[in-house]
Structures are given as structure tokens and as C-alpha cells.
C-alpha angles and dihedrals in degrees: 000000000000129000119246128195122218126192122205111234089207104053103005095239115159119220129179122215132188107224145153120275114273091008107164098206134134122219125205116239111264091212106047102008094239116152089207096101130135133202110246132205110257134196117231134194128227120197112208121214126235115322118244123225089250091065120084124238134213113284093232093051093233107085113188089207099061 
């Protein structure tokens, strides 16, 4: 199950919930109790495993994305 972030439209508090995909559910704000919250788009990070010899590397040898 993925994590989803909700922002309270009353106080701006950000809360993260673990819920099923495509769940249409509202969550009350943990800070002020308002039910006026909205799901927001969140960035996520993925850490890759060891690179194989078939994968290319950065030309400078110091890739900022590794």
C-alpha cells in the first residue's frame, strides 16, 4: 500500500497516511480536527541497487544522482 499526503485547507498541516490504491477517503486533520483536507501530489525517492556493467555511468564519473 502506498503512502498519501493530505494537507488541511484550514490550518495547512500536512499528514501522511498509508492506504489502499485509489481509496477515496477523507481524513480529519490531526492538528485542528477539520475534515476539509485534500490529497496532494508528493515526490518520492527510489534507491537503485548496485549498477551492472551493462548500465552506462555518468561521463564525469561523479554522478550526482547515484
